[in-house]
All heavy atoms as an XYZ file, in Angstrom:
752
protein
N     -70.645    -53.037     71.530
C     -71.720    -52.092     71.361
C     -71.677    -51.132     72.540
O     -71.555    -51.531     73.674
C     -73.054    -52.835     71.302
C     -74.210    -51.925     71.142
S     -75.842    -52.685     70.928
C     -75.617    -54.392     70.827
N     -71.791    -49.860     72.272
C     -71.809    -48.832     73.301
C     -73.178    -48.178     73.323
O     -73.821    -48.026     72.299
C     -70.740    -47.790     73.011
N     -73.618    -47.803     74.513
C     -74.912    -47.148     74.654
C     -74.704    -45.793     75.292
O     -74.002    -45.670     76.297
C     -75.867    -47.986     75.525
O     -75.994    -49.273     74.947
C     -77.223    -47.324     75.638
N     -75.315    -44.778     74.702
C     -75.296    -43.435     75.266
C     -76.720    -43.112     75.670
O     -77.637    -43.205     74.857
C     -74.787    -42.401     74.241
C     -73.360    -42.715     73.846
C     -74.894    -40.992     74.799
C     -72.819    -41.826     72.759
N     -76.903    -42.741     76.933
C     -78.246    -42.428     77.402
C     -78.280    -41.019     77.960
O     -77.341    -40.556     78.586
C     -78.693    -43.406     78.479
C     -78.915    -44.795     77.957
C     -79.516    -45.702     79.014
O     -79.682    -45.307     80.154
N     -79.858    -46.912     78.615
N     -79.370    -40.351     77.722
C     -79.637    -39.059     78.324
C     -81.078    -39.074     78.782
O     -81.752    -40.087     78.698
C     -79.388    -37.931     77.324
O     -80.386    -37.943     76.324
N     -81.549    -37.965     79.261
C     -82.928    -37.899     79.715
C     -83.914    -38.088     78.572
O     -84.999    -38.594     78.757
C     -83.184    -36.552     80.393
C     -82.396    -36.354     81.663
C     -82.609    -34.965     82.230
O     -83.482    -34.232     81.752
O     -81.873    -34.624     83.160
N     -83.516    -37.691     77.344
C     -84.436    -37.710     76.220
C     -84.283    -38.921     75.309
O     -85.261    -39.411     74.759
C     -84.257    -36.437     75.383
C     -84.494    -35.127     76.124
C     -84.165    -33.963     75.216
C     -85.922    -35.040     76.605
N     -83.059    -39.395     75.121
C     -82.850    -40.450     74.132
C     -81.905    -41.521     74.635
O     -81.173    -41.328     75.602
C     -82.259    -39.882     72.830
O     -80.978    -39.351     73.123
C     -83.146    -38.844     72.215
N     -81.916    -42.615     73.952
C     -80.965    -43.695     74.165
C     -80.476    -44.107     72.781
O     -81.262    -44.523     71.933
C     -81.635    -44.872     74.875
O     -80.736    -45.952     74.942
N     -79.187    -43.984     72.534
C     -78.615    -44.272     71.225
C     -77.586    -45.377     71.384
O     -76.742    -45.330     72.273
C     -77.942    -43.012     70.626
C     -77.330    -43.325     69.279
C     -78.941    -41.886     70.530
N     -77.661    -46.383     70.509
C     -76.688    -47.462     70.533
C     -75.780    -47.361     69.313
O     -76.244    -47.141     68.200
C     -77.385    -48.820     70.538
C     -78.165    -49.076     71.801
C     -78.766    -50.463     71.822
O     -78.476    -51.247     70.893
O     -79.487    -50.758     72.771
N     -74.500    -47.512     69.549
C     -73.519    -47.491     68.478
C     -72.894    -48.865     68.369
O     -72.475    -49.443     69.366
C     -72.414    -46.463     68.749
C     -72.901    -45.049     68.765
C     -73.194    -44.407     69.940
C     -73.069    -44.362     67.578
C     -73.642    -43.115     69.950
C     -73.513    -43.070     67.566
C     -73.807    -42.433     68.761
N     -72.802    -49.364     67.157
C     -72.138    -50.638     66.918
C     -70.820    -50.333     66.235
O     -70.798    -49.777     65.139
C     -73.004    -51.563     66.034
C     -72.265    -52.849     65.750
C     -74.340    -51.822     66.688
N     -69.744    -50.675     66.892
C     -68.418    -50.422     66.331
C     -67.976    -51.650     65.553
O     -67.943    -52.752     66.076
C     -67.429    -50.114     67.454
N     -67.675    -51.450     64.288
C     -67.196    -52.566     63.479
C     -65.689    -52.708     63.651
O     -65.004    -51.777     64.057
C     -67.555    -52.351     62.010
O     -66.836    -51.257     61.504
N     -65.190    -53.856     63.326
C     -63.764    -54.110     63.472
C     -62.942    -53.256     62.516
O     -61.811    -52.912     62.794
C     -63.482    -55.582     63.234
N     -63.493    -52.915     61.373
C     -62.734    -52.165     60.371
C     -62.957    -50.662     60.440
O     -62.410    -49.933     59.643
C     -63.103    -52.664     58.972
O     -64.470    -52.425     58.725
N     -63.744    -50.175     61.340
C     -64.000    -48.745     61.443
C     -65.135    -48.315     60.529
O     -65.875    -49.134     59.994
N     -65.253    -47.013     60.327
C     -66.330    -46.465     59.493
C     -66.041    -46.712     58.017
O     -64.938    -46.510     57.555
C     -66.454    -44.967     59.757
C     -67.521    -44.323     58.945
N     -68.840    -44.517     59.203
C     -67.457    -43.520     57.863
C     -69.555    -43.845     58.310
N     -68.720    -43.231     57.488
N     -67.058    -47.141     57.270
C     -66.919    -47.377     55.833
C     -67.990    -46.588     55.098
O     -69.101    -46.457     55.573
C     -67.060    -48.862     55.518
C     -65.976    -49.704     56.177
C     -66.083    -51.159     55.844
N     -65.889    -51.472     54.451
C     -64.720    -51.584     53.835
N     -63.617    -51.372     54.507
N     -64.643    -51.911     52.565
N     -67.620    -46.072     53.939
C     -68.566    -45.349     53.093
C     -69.260    -46.320     52.146
O     -68.626    -47.235     51.618
C     -67.842    -44.292     52.260
C     -67.267    -43.107     53.008
C     -66.503    -42.210     52.044
C     -68.350    -42.316     53.690
N     -70.546    -46.090     51.916
C     -71.272    -46.886     50.941
C     -70.905    -46.432     49.535
O     -71.138    -45.273     49.171
N     -70.327    -47.328     48.745
C     -69.840    -46.963     47.416
C     -70.992    -46.551     46.504
O     -70.913    -45.530     45.820
C     -69.015    -48.111     46.805
C     -67.722    -48.272     47.607
C     -68.690    -47.838     45.341
C     -66.850    -49.414     47.174
N     -72.081    -47.308     46.504
C     -73.213    -46.978     45.630
C     -73.839    -45.645     46.019
O     -74.191    -44.836     45.157
C     -74.258    -48.086     45.680
N     -73.936    -45.397     47.312
C     -74.536    -44.140     47.774
C     -73.686    -42.934     47.385
O     -74.197    -41.920     46.914
C     -74.711    -44.205     49.286
C     -75.412    -43.030     49.877
C     -75.619    -43.262     51.351
N     -76.247    -42.133     51.988
C     -76.455    -42.051     53.283
N     -76.116    -43.036     54.068
N     -77.010    -40.998     53.795
N     -72.379    -43.052     47.579
C     -71.501    -41.931     47.221
C     -71.410    -41.765     45.709
O     -71.320    -40.643     45.207
C     -70.113    -42.117     47.825
C     -69.232    -40.872     47.826
C     -69.898    -39.713     48.553
C     -67.896    -41.160     48.445
N     -71.475    -42.862     44.965
C     -71.471    -42.775     43.500
C     -72.718    -42.051     43.010
O     -72.643    -41.185     42.133
C     -71.382    -44.166     42.888
N     -73.873    -42.398     43.569
C     -75.123    -41.719     43.185
C     -75.073    -40.244     43.563
O     -75.484    -39.372     42.786
C     -76.312    -42.407     43.841
N     -74.557    -39.943     44.738
C     -74.444    -38.553     45.186
C     -73.524    -37.758     44.267
O     -73.855    -36.636     43.857
C     -73.911    -38.497     46.630
O     -74.797    -39.231     47.483
C     -73.790    -37.073     47.129
N     -72.375    -38.325     43.934
C     -71.431    -37.651     43.034
C     -72.016    -37.430     41.657
O     -71.847    -36.366     41.059
N     -72.714    -38.434     41.135
C     -73.324    -38.307     39.812
C     -74.390    -37.238     39.761
O     -74.429    -36.414     38.841
N     -75.260    -37.241     40.745
C     -76.341    -36.241     40.781
C     -75.770    -34.843     40.966
O     -76.185    -33.899     40.283
C     -77.350    -36.591     41.884
C     -78.102    -37.877     41.513
C     -78.330    -35.449     42.125
C     -78.907    -38.474     42.643
N     -74.802    -34.708     41.869
C     -74.207    -33.385     42.112
C     -73.497    -32.862     40.865
O     -73.638    -31.683     40.515
C     -73.231    -33.459     43.287
N     -72.754    -33.717     40.179
C     -72.040    -33.279     38.974
C     -73.012    -32.889     37.867
O     -72.807    -31.888     37.176
C     -71.094    -34.376     38.492
N     -74.080    -33.663     37.697
C     -75.067    -33.341     36.659
C     -75.788    -32.034     36.983
O     -76.002    -31.200     36.089
C     -76.069    -34.482     36.510
N     -76.149    -31.834     38.243
C     -76.814    -30.585     38.623
C     -75.884    -29.388     38.455
O     -76.312    -28.316     38.012
C     -77.322    -30.665     40.060
C     -78.535    -31.562     40.281
C     -78.872    -31.652     41.768
C     -79.730    -31.057     39.497
N     -74.608    -29.565     38.789
C     -73.651    -28.478     38.604
C     -73.498    -28.145     37.126
O     -73.415    -26.974     36.744
C     -72.296    -28.848     39.219
C     -71.324    -27.717     39.227
C     -71.504    -26.638     40.072
C     -70.229    -27.715     38.381
C     -70.616    -25.571     40.076
C     -69.339    -26.671     38.375
C     -69.536    -25.593     39.222
N     -73.488    -29.168     36.275
C     -73.406    -28.934     34.827
C     -74.623    -28.143     34.348
O     -74.499    -27.201     33.567
C     -73.308    -30.260     34.068
C     -73.154    -30.059     32.586
C     -71.900    -29.910     32.041
C     -74.255    -29.984     31.754
C     -71.738    -29.695     30.675
C     -74.113    -29.770     30.398
C     -72.849    -29.626     29.860
N     -75.796    -28.534     34.811
C     -77.027    -27.832     34.409
C     -76.985    -26.378     34.859
O     -77.360    -25.475     34.102
C     -78.269    -28.562     34.957
C     -78.424    -29.908     34.240
C     -79.523    -27.718     34.804
C     -79.426    -30.839     34.889
N     -76.512    -26.133     36.085
C     -76.396    -24.748     36.569
C     -75.409    -23.947     35.713
O     -75.663    -22.780     35.391
C     -75.963    -24.728     38.032
C     -77.018    -25.147     39.041
C     -76.414    -25.224     40.441
C     -78.198    -24.186     39.018
N     -74.297    -24.562     35.335
C     -73.340    -23.875     34.464
C     -73.934    -23.612     33.091
O     -73.715    -22.546     32.506
C     -72.060    -24.698     34.333
S     -71.038    -24.657     35.805
N     -74.683    -24.580     32.569
C     -75.327    -24.396     31.260
C     -76.323    -23.249     31.323
O     -76.378    -22.417     30.420
C     -76.003    -25.695     30.837
C     -76.585    -25.653     29.470
C     -75.925    -25.815     28.294
C     -77.959    -25.433     29.122
N     -76.806    -25.718     27.237
C     -78.062    -25.483     27.719
C     -79.103    -25.214     29.872
C     -79.266    -25.303     27.054
C     -80.308    -25.040     29.209
C     -80.377    -25.083     27.806
N     -77.100    -23.185     32.395
C     -78.045    -22.068     32.554
C     -77.305    -20.739     32.706
O     -77.784    -19.702     32.250
C     -78.953    -22.310     33.760
C     -79.976    -23.428     33.599
C     -80.672    -23.703     34.927
C     -80.982    -23.083     32.518
N     -76.130    -20.779     33.332
C     -75.328    -19.571     33.505
C     -74.849    -18.984     32.192
O     -74.526    -17.795     32.119
N     -74.820    -19.793     31.152
C     -74.416    -19.278     29.842
C     -75.407    -18.250     29.305
O     -75.056    -17.450     28.441
C     -74.298    -20.422     28.836
C     -73.165    -21.407     29.060
C     -73.283    -22.577     28.106
C     -71.831    -20.711     28.893
N     -76.631    -18.271     29.793
C     -77.655    -17.359     29.293
C     -77.720    -16.048     30.072
O     -78.545    -15.201     29.772
C     -79.016    -18.065     29.307
C     -79.046    -19.251     28.392
C     -78.904    -20.536     28.893
C     -79.163    -19.091     27.023
C     -78.914    -21.634     28.054
C     -79.176    -20.178     26.169
C     -79.046    -21.456     26.690
N     -76.856    -15.896     31.079
C     -76.771    -14.624     31.805
C     -75.869    -13.700     31.003
O     -74.712    -14.031     30.727
C     -76.216    -14.845     33.223
C     -77.162    -15.744     34.011
C     -76.004    -13.509     33.931
C     -76.628    -16.156     35.359
N     -76.376    -12.539     30.610
C     -75.611    -11.684     29.683
C     -74.372    -11.019     30.292
O     -73.522    -10.554     29.548
C     -76.630    -10.633     29.250
C     -77.650    -10.611     30.326
C     -77.687    -11.986     30.919
N     -74.237    -10.977     31.592
C     -73.118    -10.253     32.193
C     -71.779    -10.925     31.922
O     -70.819    -10.286     31.529
C     -73.331    -10.114     33.701
C     -74.595     -9.339     34.102
C     -74.767     -9.362     35.599
C     -74.514     -7.909     33.598
N     -71.706    -12.197     32.159
C     -70.460    -12.933     31.938
C     -70.785    -14.416     31.799
O     -71.798    -14.881     32.297
C     -69.514    -12.719     33.120
N     -69.918    -15.131     31.125
C     -70.130    -16.570     30.948
C     -68.868    -17.329     31.336
O     -68.164    -17.856     30.483
C     -70.509    -16.873     29.502
O     -71.753    -16.325     29.202
N     -68.568    -17.400     32.623
C     -67.353    -18.089     33.041
C     -67.463    -19.610     32.989
O     -66.499    -20.308     33.240
C     -67.167    -17.624     34.480
C     -68.559    -17.356     34.947
C     -69.289    -16.824     33.743
N     -68.650    -20.130     32.646
C     -68.839    -21.574     32.702
C     -68.550    -22.280     31.377
O     -68.750    -23.486     31.285
C     -70.259    -21.890     33.176
O     -71.207    -21.294     32.328
N     -68.068    -21.559     30.357
C     -67.750    -22.193     29.076
C     -66.734    -23.325     29.236
O     -66.847    -24.368     28.606
C     -67.195    -21.172     28.079
C     -68.243    -20.398     27.366
N     -68.687    -19.197     27.841
C     -68.941    -20.660     26.236
C     -69.613    -18.731     27.016
N     -69.795    -19.607     26.034
N     -65.742    -23.113     30.065
C     -64.687    -24.112     30.238
C     -65.247    -25.388     30.851
O     -64.883    -26.494     30.432
C     -63.567    -23.557     31.102
N     -66.114    -25.272     31.826
C     -66.686    -26.467     32.448
C     -67.584    -27.206     31.462
O     -67.553    -28.432     31.398
C     -67.464    -26.100     33.716
C     -67.872    -27.313     34.509
C     -66.940    -28.002     35.272
C     -69.184    -27.781     34.489
C     -67.302    -29.123     35.989
C     -69.545    -28.907     35.200
C     -68.602    -29.571     35.958
O     -68.963    -30.685     36.659
N     -68.355    -26.472     30.682
C     -69.220    -27.083     29.671
C     -68.356    -27.842     28.661
O     -68.678    -28.962     28.257
C     -70.068    -26.011     28.939
C     -70.953    -25.237     29.917
C     -70.876    -26.608     27.802
C     -72.066    -26.015     30.526
N     -67.228    -27.254     28.285
C     -66.335    -27.859     27.316
C     -65.662    -29.138     27.786
O     -65.155    -29.910     26.980
N     -65.649    -29.377     29.089
C     -65.079    -30.627     29.594
C     -65.901    -31.843     29.188
O     -65.369    -32.940     29.054
C     -65.001    -30.593     31.122
C     -63.942    -29.702     31.750
C     -64.112    -29.685     33.263
C     -62.554    -30.197     31.382
N     -67.198    -31.664     28.987
C     -68.096    -32.795     28.811
C     -68.792    -32.871     27.458
O     -69.485    -33.843     27.191
C     -69.154    -32.792     29.919
C     -68.549    -32.899     31.286
C     -68.490    -31.800     32.124
C     -68.024    -34.101     31.735
C     -67.926    -31.908     33.381
C     -67.458    -34.213     32.981
C     -67.404    -33.110     33.812
N     -68.632    -31.867     26.612
C     -69.270    -31.899     25.297
C     -68.516    -31.011     24.319
O     -67.899    -30.020     24.718
C     -70.748    -31.466     25.371
O     -71.345    -31.591     24.085
C     -70.894    -30.044     25.865
N     -68.595    -31.371     23.048
C     -68.010    -30.541     21.999
C     -69.091    -29.783     21.238
O     -68.785    -29.044     20.301
C     -67.205    -31.402     21.008
O     -68.069    -32.408     20.470
C     -66.013    -32.042     21.695
N     -70.344    -29.961     21.631
C     -71.455    -29.268     20.971
C     -71.427    -27.778     21.310
O     -70.744    -27.345     22.239
C     -72.785    -29.882     21.423
N     -72.153    -26.997     20.543
C     -72.307    -25.567     20.827
C     -72.780    -25.425     22.274
O     -73.795    -26.012     22.662
C     -73.321    -24.958     19.858
C     -73.708    -23.528     20.157
C     -72.539    -22.563     20.080
O     -71.640    -22.793     19.253
O     -72.529    -21.606     20.869
N     -72.075    -24.654     23.107
C     -72.377    -24.617     24.543
C     -73.823    -24.284     24.908
O     -74.333    -24.800     25.898
C     -71.421    -23.551     25.073
C     -70.292    -23.560     24.124
C     -70.889    -23.871     22.778
N     -74.488    -23.441     24.144
C     -75.854    -23.060     24.512
C     -76.919    -23.956     23.885
O     -78.111    -23.695     24.048
C     -76.127    -21.599     24.109
O     -75.879    -21.459     22.711
C     -75.256    -20.643     24.900
N     -76.533    -25.016     23.202
C     -77.502    -25.873     22.517
C     -78.084    -26.922     23.460
O     -77.518    -27.250     24.501
C     -76.840    -26.574     21.322
O     -75.899    -27.519     21.777
N     -79.219    -27.464     23.049
C     -79.850    -28.547     23.805
C     -78.989    -29.800     23.743
O     -78.950    -30.590     24.700
C     -81.247    -28.823     23.253
N     -78.273    -29.985     22.646
C     -77.372    -31.136     22.521
C     -76.272    -31.061     23.580
O     -75.899    -32.078     24.169
C     -76.766    -31.189     21.123
N     -75.756    -29.860     23.825
C     -74.730    -29.692     24.860
C     -75.294    -30.030     26.229
O     -74.633    -30.670     27.042
C     -74.194    -28.266     24.841
N     -76.529    -29.612     26.482
C     -77.172    -29.916     27.761
C     -77.325    -31.421     27.944
O     -76.988    -31.968     28.995
C     -78.523    -29.218     27.863
C     -79.328    -29.502     29.124
C     -78.595    -29.024     30.364
C     -80.693    -28.834     29.031
N     -77.786    -32.110     26.917
C     -78.007    -33.554     27.006
C     -76.687    -34.319     27.099
O     -76.493    -35.120     28.017
C     -78.824    -34.037     25.807
C     -79.160    -35.521     25.797
C     -80.037    -35.879     26.984
C     -79.839    -35.888     24.499
N     -75.779    -34.057     26.156
C     -74.496    -34.762     26.166
C     -73.696    -34.455     27.429
O     -73.189    -35.357     28.100
C     -73.653    -34.360     24.958
C     -74.157    -34.864     23.649
C     -73.349    -34.275     22.502
O     -72.362    -33.566     22.689
N     -73.786    -34.566     21.284
N     -73.572    -33.195     27.713
C     -72.787    -32.789     28.879
C     -73.399    -33.250     30.183
O     -72.682    -33.646     31.103
N     -74.715    -33.192     30.269
C     -75.382    -33.665     31.480
C     -75.137    -35.139     31.721
O     -74.835    -35.558     32.843
N     -75.226    -35.932     30.669
C     -75.002    -37.375     30.812
C     -73.538    -37.704     31.101
O     -73.241    -38.548     31.944
C     -75.481    -38.114     29.570
C     -76.999    -38.117     29.362
C     -77.368    -38.776     28.044
C     -77.704    -38.808     30.519
N     -72.618    -37.023     30.401
C     -71.204    -37.282     30.656
C     -70.776    -36.801     32.037
O     -69.949    -37.443     32.700
C     -70.322    -36.652     29.579
C     -70.258    -37.471     28.335
C     -70.744    -37.143     27.105
C     -69.689    -38.775     28.190
N     -70.524    -38.163     26.215
C     -69.873    -39.184     26.854
C     -69.054    -39.658     29.064
C     -69.429    -40.416     26.374
C     -68.625    -40.880     28.581
C     -68.810    -41.244     27.252
N     -71.313    -35.688     32.505
C     -70.963    -35.230     33.848
C     -71.574    -36.151     34.908
O     -70.964    -36.390     35.949
C     -71.381    -33.777     34.071
O     -72.777    -33.638     34.022
N     -72.753    -36.701     34.632
C     -73.346    -37.694     35.531
C     -72.426    -38.913     35.630
O     -72.119    -39.391     36.734
C     -74.732    -38.107     35.026
C     -75.418    -39.230     35.786
C     -75.927    -38.727     37.120
C     -76.560    -39.799     34.970
N     -71.962    -39.407     34.487
C     -71.056    -40.556     34.485
C     -69.750    -40.242     35.211
O     -69.229    -41.066     35.977
C     -70.772    -40.990     33.046
N     -69.218    -39.046     34.991
C     -67.990    -38.633     35.662
C     -68.197    -38.566     37.173
O     -67.352    -39.012     37.950
C     -67.537    -37.269     35.122
C     -66.335    -36.714     35.826
C     -65.071    -37.234     35.591
C     -66.470    -35.663     36.710
C     -63.961    -36.719     36.239
C     -65.367    -35.139     37.358
C     -64.109    -35.667     37.125
N     -69.323    -38.015     37.602
C     -69.616    -37.922     39.028
C     -69.760    -39.292     39.674
O     -69.294    -39.515     40.794
N     -70.395    -40.221     38.960
C     -70.523    -41.592     39.472
C     -69.139    -42.214     39.629
O     -68.827    -42.820     40.667
C     -71.423    -42.441     38.545
C     -71.300    -43.921     38.862
C     -72.868    -41.989     38.656
N     -68.307    -42.075     38.609
C     -66.956    -42.625     38.666
C     -66.160    -42.026     39.826
O     -65.496    -42.743     40.583
C     -66.230    -42.384     37.342
C     -64.776    -42.836     37.295
C     -64.678    -44.346     37.443
C     -64.137    -42.382     36.003
N     -66.228    -40.717     39.986
C     -65.484    -40.070     41.061
C     -66.019    -40.484     42.432
O     -65.249    -40.683     43.373
C     -65.519    -38.544     40.900
C     -64.719    -38.055     39.711
S     -63.028    -38.688     39.634
C     -62.338    -38.039     41.118
N     -67.336    -40.620     42.561
C     -67.908    -41.086     43.823
C     -67.438    -42.486     44.168
O     -67.102    -42.776     45.327
N     -67.400    -43.369     43.163
C     -66.913    -44.729     43.387
C     -65.443    -44.726     43.795
O     -65.042    -45.455     44.700
C     -67.089    -45.568     42.126
C     -68.514    -45.913     41.812
C     -68.686    -46.586     40.459
O     -67.733    -46.580     39.641
O     -69.773    -47.133     40.224
N     -64.638    -43.921     43.103
C     -63.215    -43.861     43.431
C     -62.978    -43.332     44.843
O     -62.171    -43.887     45.590
C     -62.470    -42.988     42.418
C     -62.224    -43.607     41.057
C     -61.629    -42.577     40.105
C     -61.308    -44.806     41.172
N     -63.661    -42.269     45.210
C     -63.475    -41.686     46.541
C     -63.897    -42.679     47.622
O     -63.162    -42.910     48.585
C     -64.245    -40.353     46.674
C     -64.299    -39.894     48.114
C     -63.603    -39.287     45.800
N     -65.076    -43.279     47.484
C     -65.545    -44.226     48.495
C     -64.650    -45.459     48.544
O     -64.311    -45.941     49.634
C     -66.992    -44.628     48.210
N     -64.274    -45.976     47.390
C     -63.410    -47.152     47.361
C     -62.058    -46.902     47.998
O     -61.566    -47.712     48.797
N     -61.437    -45.770     47.663
C     -60.146    -45.434     48.258
C     -60.261    -45.152     49.750
O     -59.405    -45.551     50.540
C     -59.518    -44.241     47.532
C     -59.004    -44.537     46.130
C     -58.593    -43.252     45.431
C     -57.854    -45.523     46.178
N     -61.332    -44.490     50.153
C     -61.563    -44.222     51.571
C     -61.648    -45.541     52.342
O     -61.025    -45.715     53.383
C     -62.847    -43.408     51.751
C     -63.175    -43.094     53.189
C     -62.666    -41.956     53.793
C     -63.990    -43.926     53.942
C     -62.957    -41.654     55.108
C     -64.294    -43.643     55.257
C     -63.775    -42.510     55.833
O     -64.069    -42.223     57.144
N     -62.419    -46.475     51.815
C     -62.570    -47.764     52.478
C     -61.265    -48.562     52.450
O     -60.925    -49.241     53.423
C     -63.695    -48.572     51.837
C     -65.051    -47.945     52.086
O     -65.240    -47.166     53.008
N     -66.001    -48.276     51.238
N     -60.529    -48.478     51.356
C     -59.266    -49.188     51.234
C     -58.238    -48.684     52.247
O     -57.460    -49.458     52.801
C     -58.722    -49.029     49.808
C     -57.423    -49.756     49.489
C     -57.656    -51.265     49.493
C     -56.897    -49.311     48.141
N     -58.252    -47.390     52.486
C     -57.272    -46.781     53.394
C     -57.750    -46.715     54.837
O     -57.128    -46.043     55.658
C     -56.924    -45.378     52.889
C     -56.264    -45.330     51.509
C     -56.100    -43.893     51.041
C     -54.940    -46.058     51.515
N     -58.808    -47.415     55.179
C     -59.341    -47.350     56.542
C     -58.355    -47.887     57.564
O     -58.421    -47.537     58.734
C     -60.658    -48.115     56.636
O     -60.445    -49.497     56.403
N     -57.404    -48.691     57.146
C     -56.394    -49.216     58.069
C     -55.433    -48.157     58.564
O     -54.675    -48.396     59.510
N     -55.417    -46.990     57.950
C     -54.513    -45.916     58.381
C     -55.025    -45.151     59.586
O     -54.286    -44.353     60.161
C     -54.291    -44.937     57.224
C     -53.596    -45.506     55.987
C     -53.520    -44.442     54.908
C     -52.219    -46.043     56.337
N     -56.284    -45.386     59.975
C     -56.845    -44.697     61.141
C     -56.119    -45.129     62.405
O     -55.740    -46.274     62.570
C     -58.334    -45.005     61.303
C     -59.174    -44.336     60.250
O     -58.703    -43.352     59.653
O     -60.309    -44.798     60.027
N     -55.965    -44.170     63.304
C     -55.369    -44.494     64.604
C     -56.419    -45.196     65.450
O     -57.582    -44.859     65.433
C     -54.928    -43.226     65.317
C     -53.795    -42.547     64.606
C     -53.359    -41.364     65.370
N     -52.396    -40.613     64.571
C     -51.623    -39.685     65.055
N     -51.696    -39.355     66.312
N     -50.787    -39.054     64.277
N     -55.980    -46.154     66.167
C     -56.926    -46.906     67.025
C     -56.603    -46.689     68.467
O     -55.621    -46.422     68.927
C     -56.866    -48.373     66.687
C     -57.344    -48.543     65.273
C     -57.425    -49.950     64.917
N     -57.738    -49.962     63.503
C     -58.627    -50.726     62.954
N     -59.286    -51.545     63.676
N     -58.843    -50.700     61.684
């Protein structure tokens, strides 16, 4: 355990034997929420009359008419699931490869 002290604070750091690890559930939740919110923003972007560059992203997660409520529901849920999966994969691989850090 290392202690850093200054005039204002005292902070203790506990160094684990395996180094820094990411919380898989936390990163999975973060990835899922971020992917679902991004999908919703793209779906809303379809209603801007200037251009609709988000059709391709919407099409990744649903086959419904892009501007329909069904597309919002299906795509939102599938993008949430995709984000959770990607968050789990990233955190799991990060933790698995922690032995590659220089010590």
